[in-house]
PLY file of the C-alpha trace (Angstrom):
ply
format ascii 1.0
element vertex 122
property float x
property float y
property float z
element edge 121
property int vertex1
property int vertex2
end_header
7.56 32.88 -24.51
7.16 33.30 -28.26
4.87 36.30 -27.80
7.34 37.78 -25.32
10.24 37.41 -27.75
8.24 38.73 -30.68
7.01 41.78 -28.76
10.51 42.43 -27.44
12.30 42.06 -30.76
9.74 43.46 -33.20
8.49 46.42 -31.19
5.63 48.12 -33.00
6.52 46.51 -36.34
4.40 43.42 -35.62
1.06 43.05 -33.84
1.34 40.05 -31.53
-1.56 37.83 -30.53
-0.98 34.92 -28.21
-3.46 32.17 -27.43
-3.69 28.44 -27.02
-6.06 25.62 -27.85
-6.10 24.51 -24.19
-4.57 27.38 -22.19
-3.71 26.95 -18.52
-4.92 29.28 -15.81
-1.55 31.06 -15.57
1.68 31.47 -17.47
4.21 28.79 -16.55
6.30 30.22 -13.66
9.46 28.59 -15.05
8.84 30.33 -18.39
8.37 33.64 -16.57
11.65 33.11 -14.72
13.55 32.04 -17.85
12.34 35.07 -19.78
13.17 37.39 -16.88
16.76 36.11 -17.09
17.02 37.72 -20.55
15.23 40.92 -19.52
11.76 40.12 -20.85
8.84 40.36 -18.43
5.94 38.06 -19.29
4.64 37.92 -15.72
1.53 39.95 -16.53
0.54 37.82 -19.54
-2.67 35.86 -19.19
-3.40 32.66 -21.10
-6.20 33.06 -23.64
-8.19 30.65 -25.79
-7.32 30.70 -29.48
-10.34 32.05 -31.33
-11.36 31.86 -34.94
-11.35 35.67 -35.04
-7.71 35.86 -33.88
-6.63 33.45 -36.60
-8.63 35.29 -39.27
-7.03 38.60 -38.24
-3.48 37.20 -38.45
-1.10 37.04 -41.41
1.13 34.37 -39.86
-0.16 31.76 -37.40
2.43 29.91 -35.35
1.20 26.75 -33.71
3.03 24.55 -31.27
1.46 21.16 -31.53
-2.24 22.00 -31.36
-3.05 19.76 -34.34
-6.72 19.67 -35.29
-7.69 21.91 -32.35
-6.41 25.01 -34.18
-8.64 26.72 -36.74
-7.24 26.66 -40.27
-8.17 29.13 -43.00
-7.04 29.18 -46.63
-4.60 31.94 -47.46
-3.02 32.13 -44.01
0.61 31.25 -43.46
0.98 28.54 -40.83
4.16 27.51 -39.04
4.00 24.55 -36.68
6.93 24.70 -34.31
7.65 21.38 -32.61
9.03 22.33 -29.23
9.44 20.50 -25.98
6.55 21.35 -23.66
7.82 23.45 -20.74
4.82 22.52 -18.56
5.89 21.10 -15.23
9.60 21.66 -15.91
12.05 23.77 -13.95
13.81 26.84 -15.29
16.91 24.80 -16.18
14.84 22.73 -18.64
12.99 25.78 -19.95
16.12 27.77 -20.87
16.92 25.73 -24.00
13.27 25.99 -25.09
13.42 29.77 -24.56
16.60 29.98 -26.63
15.13 27.80 -29.40
12.09 30.07 -29.57
14.32 33.16 -29.74
16.13 31.73 -32.76
12.88 30.88 -34.51
11.46 34.35 -33.83
14.62 35.99 -35.18
14.38 33.80 -38.29
10.73 34.72 -38.79
11.49 38.42 -38.42
14.26 38.10 -41.02
11.82 36.39 -43.41
9.33 39.20 -42.83
12.00 41.85 -43.41
11.71 43.18 -39.85
14.92 44.29 -38.19
14.89 43.46 -34.47
14.24 46.62 -32.47
15.87 45.33 -29.30
18.45 42.83 -28.20
18.13 40.87 -25.00
20.94 41.33 -22.48
23.55 38.58 -22.38
0 1
1 2
2 3
3 4
4 5
5 6
6 7
7 8
8 9
9 10
10 11
11 12
12 13
13 14
14 15
15 16
16 17
17 18
18 19
19 20
20 21
21 22
22 23
23 24
24 25
25 26
26 27
27 28
28 29
29 30
30 31
31 32
32 33
33 34
34 35
35 36
36 37
37 38
38 39
39 40
40 41
41 42
42 43
43 44
44 45
45 46
46 47
47 48
48 49
49 50
50 51
51 52
52 53
53 54
54 55
55 56
56 57
57 58
58 59
59 60
60 61
61 62
62 63
63 64
64 65
65 66
66 67
67 68
68 69
69 70
70 71
71 72
72 73
73 74
74 75
75 76
76 77
77 78
78 79
79 80
80 81
81 82
82 83
83 84
84 85
85 86
86 87
87 88
88 89
89 90
90 91
91 92
92 93
93 94
94 95
95 96
96 97
97 98
98 99
99 100
100 101
101 102
102 103
103 104
104 105
105 106
106 107
107 108
108 109
109 110
110 111
111 112
112 113
113 114
114 115
115 116
116 117
117 118
118 119
119 120
120 121
């Protein structure tokens, strides 16, 4: 969901990489549905393993509870966002997580001096 929001709001201003320390075999269907409700299609996203190369190529690394499983390199900016895990939850439970992520992404973009290129429909 974070990659979906970032791609949607930042457009070409930010290169987005999304990966996980223990990715599932598909994107959570409830997350897909919750994002579709705000006009963002993440249905074609595929979970990927977080690689050392991806972290090294990034300026900001956002983690969501991966702890020691995530590679750490000096000089990189790390943000660890504690969020409720949407795994196994229905769309009703995922909506507040989606909205929390949107707020965090908007805050990050403001810190980076990036004006959101798009606004999700209400």
